[in-house]
N, C-alpha and C positions, 0 to 999 in steps of 0.2 A: 504494500500500500504506500502510495506516494506521501511525502511529508505534507503537501498542501491538503490532500484528502484527509489525512489523519488529523491534522490540526483543525480543519473545518468540522470534522465529525466530533472531535473533542469539545470544541466550542459549542456546537449544537447540543450535545448531551449535557454539558455543564450548564448552559443557559436554560435548557428545558427543565433541568432539575431545580435550578434556583427559582424559575418562574412557577413551577409546580408547587414548591414549598411556600412561595409567596402567596399563591392563589389560595392554598389551603388555610394559611394563617389569616388572610383577609376574610375568607368565607366564615371561618370560626368567629373572628372578631365581629363581622357583620351580624351573624346570628345572635351573638351575645348582646349586641346593641339593640336588635329587634326585640329580644326577650325583655331587655331592660326597659325599653320604651313601652312595651305592652304592660309590664308590671306597673310602671308609673301611671299609665292611662287607667288601668283598673283600680289602682289605689285612689286616684282622683275621683273616679266614679263612686267607689264605695264610701269615700269621705262625704260626698254629697248625699248618698243614700243614708248614711249614718245621721246626718243633720236633720234630714226630713223625717227619719224614723223617730228621733227624739221629740221633734215637734208634734208628730202624730200621736206619740204616747202621752205627751202632756195634755194635748187637746182631746184625747180619746177619739181621734178621727182616723180610722183605719183606711178610709178611702184616699186620704191625702197621700199615704205611703204607696198604696197600690197604683194610684194615678201617676205618681212620679216614676215608679218602676216601669209602667207601660210606656211612658214618654221616653225614658232612656232606651228601652228595648227597640223603640221605633227609630230613634236617632242612631243607634249603634246596632247594626244587624248581627254583629258577632255576639251580642248579648242575647242569647236564645232562651234562657230559662231563669226564672226567679221563684224561689219557694220561701214564703213568709210564714213563720211559725210563731204563734202566740199561745199562751196557756189556753187550751180548750179548742183551738182550731188551727188549720193551715190553709194557706191560699197558694195556688200554683198559677203562675203566669207564663205563657209560652209553652213550647213543647220541645221534646228532644228530637232533633233532626240529624245531628252529627255527634261524634264523640266530643265530650265537653271537658273543659278545664274549669274546676270549681274553686270559688273563693267564698269563705264563710265570714259572716259579720254578726256580732251579738251586741245589742244595744239595751242598756238598762237605765231607767229613769226613776229617781227616788222622790222627786218633788212633784208628784201627781196629786190631783184633788182627792181627798180622802186619806192621804198619808200612806197609802199602800204602794210599795214599789211595783213597777211594771217593767217587763222586758219583752223584746222581740228578737227572734233569730232569723237572719236572712241568708239564704244560700244562693249565690249567683253562679250561673253556668255559662261559660264563654266557649265559643266554638273553637275546637282545636284545629279544625280544617282551615278556618280563616287565619289562625296564627301560622299554621304551616304554609299557607299560600303567601303570606307576607314574607316569611323567611325564605321561601323558594324564590319569590320575586327579587328580594335583595341579593340572594346568592347568584341568580342569573345575571343581575346587574354587575356584581363584582366580577364574575367570570368573564362577562363580555368586555368589561373595562380592562381587566388584566390581560385578556386575550389580545385586545387591540394593541396594548402597550407591548405585549410579548412579541407580537408579529413584527412591529416596528423595530423592537430591540434586536430580534433575531436577524432581520434583514441587515441592520447596521453591523451587528456582530459578525455575520458571515462575510460581509464586504470587508470589514476590518481584518478578520482572520485570513481571508484570501489574500489581501494586500500584504499583511505581515508575513504570512507563510511564503508568499512569492518572493518577498525581499530576503527572507532567511534561506529559502531553498535555492534561490537563483544562483548565488555564488557557489553553493555546494555542487549543484548540477554542472555549472560551468567548470569548476575545478575537477570534477570527475571526468568530464569530457576532455579536458586538457591533459590529465594524467593518462587517459586512454590513448590520446593522440600521440603522447610522448613515448608510449610503450613500444618497445621494439617489435612486439608481436601484434600490435594493432589494437584498437579499442574493443574489437569484437572477439579477441582471443580468449578472454576470460570465460569461465563456465558461468551459466546463469546463476544469479544470486537472488535469493528470496529476501524480501525486505524493501526498505525505502532507499533513497539516494545515499544516506549515510552508510548503510550496509554495503552498497555498491562501491562507495568511495573507500571504505575500509578494506574491501577485498582487493581493489586496485592498489591501495597503498601497500598492503602486505606483499602483493606480487612485485611491485616496484622495489620494495625494500630487499626482497630476496634477490632480485636481479642486480641491485646495487652492491649487495654483499658479494655476489659472484664476480662482478666487475672489479671490485676492490681486491679480492683475492687474486684475480688474474693479473691485476696491475702489480701487486706485491711480488707475485711469482716472476713476472716479466722483469721488474726492476732488479730483483735479486739475481736472476740469471745474467742480466746485462752487466751488473756491477762485478760479478765474479768473472765473467768473460773478459771484461776490460782490465780487471786487476792483473790477470795472468800476463798479458803482453806488456803491461806497464812495469811489472816487477822485472821481467826480462830486460826491458829497455833501460830501467834504472840500473840494473847490474852491468849492462854493456857500457853505459855512461860512466859508471864508477871505474871500470877498467880503463876507459879512455882518459878519465881525469887523472888516473895514476900513472899515465905514460909521460915520462919526463922529456920525451923527445919532441912533443908538440910545442908550438910557439905560444906566446902569452895570449894572443888574440883568440886562437883556437881554444885554449884552456878556458878563457872567459865564456866563450860560446858554449862549451860543454857544461860549464857551471850553470849558465842560464837555462839550458835544456834540462839539467838535473833539477833545478828549482821548479821548472814548469811541471815536470813529472811528479815532484813531491806535492805540488798544489793539487794536481789531478787526483793523486792518491788520497789526499785529505778530503776532497769533495766526494769521492767514491766511498770513503770510510764513513763520512757523515751520512750519506744516503743509506748505507747498510745499517748503521746504528739506528737511524730513524725507522727503518722497517722492522727492526727488532725491538723497538721501544713501545709497542702497543701495550704490553704488560710490563709493569715495573720489575726490573730484574733485581735479584738479591745482590747486595754489595759483597764483594770479596775483599774484606778489609785486611790491610797489612800496614806495617810501619813505613811511612813515606818520608824520605828526606827531601823536603821541599826546596832547599837551597840548590841541591844538585838537579832536581827535576826542572826547576825554572831555568837554571843555567843551560841545560841541554836544549830547552825550547828556544832560548834566545840564540844559541849557536846555530840551531836549525834555520832560523829566519834571518840570521845576520847577512848571508849572501843576497837574499831578496832585498833587504833594507839598503845594503851598499849599492846594489844595482840602481836603486832609485834615489841614491844620495840622501838616505834617511838615517839619522843617528839613532841607533838602538841601544839604550842605556839600561843598566841594571842598578837597582838601589835596594839591596837586601840588608836586613839587620845582620850585624856581625856574628851573632850567636846562631848555632844550628837550630833550625825550626823543623819539628816533626809533626806529622798528622796521621792519624789512623783513618785510612780511607781506601777506596778502590783505585788502584794505580791507573788503570785504563781510563776511568771516568775523569779523575782529577787531571790527568795529562790532556784529555780531550778538552776540558774547560780552558786550560792554559793555552793550548795550541790555537783553539778557535778565537780566543780573545786577542792573541798576538797577531794571528793571520788577519783578523778583521781590522786591526789598527794599521797593518801594513797596506791593506787595500785602500784605505781612505785617507792616509796621510800623504800629502803632496810632496814632490821633490823638495829637498832642503829642509823638511820638517824633522821632528824628533818623536821618538816613542820611548817611554820609560816604564819598565817592568819593576814593580816594587813588591817587597815582602815584609810584613810587619808581624811581630809576635806580641799580641796584646794580652791583657790579663784574662779575658774571657773568650778570646777568639783569635784565630789566625786569619790575617787579611792579605789577599793578593789583589793588586790593582794594576791595570794597564792604561796609561794615559797617552794621548796623542795630540798632535797639533793640527788635526784635520778640520773639515768645514763645520763640525758641530752637528747637533741633532735638534730639530724643533721639538717643542714640548709635546705636540700632538703625536709625535712618532716615538717618543722615548720608551713607551711600554709596548707599542706594536712591533718594534724591531725584534722582540723576543718570541714572536709568533712565526710559524713556519712559512717560508717562501715570501716573507714581507721584505720589500726593498724600499728604501727611502728615496723619494723623488728628488730630482735635481732642482736647481733654481727655476727652470722653465716648466716645472710640473711633470716632466717625463722621467721615467726610470733612468737612473744613472748607469752609464756603460762601464760598470765595474764587474770583473769576473766573480763568479760565486753562485751558489745555489739558493742562498737565503735560508740555509738550515743551521749554520754554525751557532748563532746565538741562541736559537731555540733548543738545540742539543745541549749547549752549555748551561742554560737555565734548568733544563730537566736534570742534568747530572748534578747540579748544585742542590736542587730540591731533594734528590735522593740522599744527599748527605746532610739534609736539614740545614743547608747553608742558604744565604741570601745573595742574589746577584742583581745588581742594579747599575744604572748609568747616570752620571751627572754630566750635563753638557750645556753649552751655550753656543748659539750660532756664530760662526766666525772665530771661535776661541777654543775649539777642540773638545774632546770628550775624555771622561775617566770612567772606565768599567771596573767595578769593584765586586769581589766575591769574598764573603765573610763566613768562615767555618766556625761554628760554636765549639769550644773545646769540650764541653760536657757531652756533645753529640758524637765526638770522635774518640771518647775514652773507651 
């Protein structure tokens, strides 16, 4: 059943129930009002009969009372029977034609001539059929009035429900159609689904999710295969370049060329390593902790990138605390943090600039920082650069032509978080950047 049909049916049933209850309540209230009015009318009539009865007893004129009763019965057709009872006789006025509703009245007078009390009993019979007719008339009036209001309300409610349901269901139907159109199997490939548009949309969403999972798995398998296939020739190429670099017979210019080629291969290996690490990082790995000598680890990293810095005439400086600094952590992940931060600084520092790698041993933490004299990072980009594949735009708003995959800082942030460390950047446009990672000592103990 479609959403519009279901909503209109729901509104119809709900409104009908409300109107039905309202009609019943109004009919009951109207009946009580008729009964109350009838009671008030008969009370008023009996009050008048009581006054005439007292006058009749005082004057010992029975005709007065009987005449008054006949007059009332003539003016009020529902007043069908009157029985007047006095000591010694009874008088009956009218006749029983329909079921009657009786009211009794007893009048006693003490101040009659002769000093003897006198009384009279009057039994008045009112037609129940007349009372029922009045109740029925009022009920029909209520039902007709409620029915007219109900019909108008129902028409307005149905129009409103149709409009609202169309507004609600329209985007859902359009979304279901778009998902079906985007499906590789086509919108009609799904098996028939019982239910409304939401059920159909849910079925298409589940189908699309399954296909996305398959595509993601295929992508991961493909990237893993490609990175492994590329790593093998790169390793061989790096070995050959190492042999060539060790040849003392080559001239200086050729040696510099070999060194540049070696640095390029090293950068490619780093990019592939980051990609492989990213593929393996869907589930958080367990840390393989060991005692790390950070002074030596940072020194190795700066020596690795010193040729790259020299080729770009960048001063790569070290500022380590003189004492040995140790950290309990995963050697591969900590090395990845350091290498990615230094590699990132080398990419963005212009010729003639400087990079400083610092190590501090504080009371509660071990702090590694990499500062550069690059272009700086805008405030809106400072957190986004730690997300995967994010690249900071240049002054013209276009992505900068700087080599890299946009994964290094994301991987560094993830590795830091695994050590319960914090990685952040402080930067100002035109004045460079400082990337800092702080390892809490209690988390490494």
